[in-house]
C-alpha positions, 0 to 999 in steps of 0.5 A: 500500499506504501508504494502506491502512495508513493506514486501518487504523491507529486514531487513538486518540480524546482523553478529553474531560469532559462536563457530564450532568444525569441524572433518577433515580427511586425504588429499594429501596437507592438512598440518597435522602433519605426522601420524595424522589420521585427527584432531580436529579444534576449529573455530570462524566464523561469519555468519547472523545464524549458518548454514551460518557459518557452510557453509562458514567454510567448503567452506574455510576448503576445499579451504585450502585442507582439508576434513571436515567430521563433524561440531558440533555447539556450538552457538553464545556468547551470547548462549554459555553465557546463557548456562554458558560457561565461556568464557576467554579474548583471546577467546573473543578477537578472536571472535571479530576479527571474527566478524570485519574481517568476517572471519573463526578463526582456534583458536585450532587444535588438530591432531588425531593419531592411537593407535599402539597396538602390 
């Protein structure tokens, strides 16, 4: 009987922070600079796994009238450190804030512009 109880009891999974790169397109009211064709957003998002962090990020960006087109995941802090990424103190602070607030933090936005050829 104890085994059945153990199987039915769910172990809470701890939150982690994942680094995501999200490309967004244009949408009316998106707040991107005039003339931009889209943007890349560097984001730190909390979640029990990367899939949850991506889902939450996309939902929040849509609520902010942005048009997410593609999401690339770079892993959790531990995964990035294991891969040899150098992570500066300011980046760690933003990651900790995302974890503490269980939130999505946009760390950087880089707008895209079409190159004009004459």
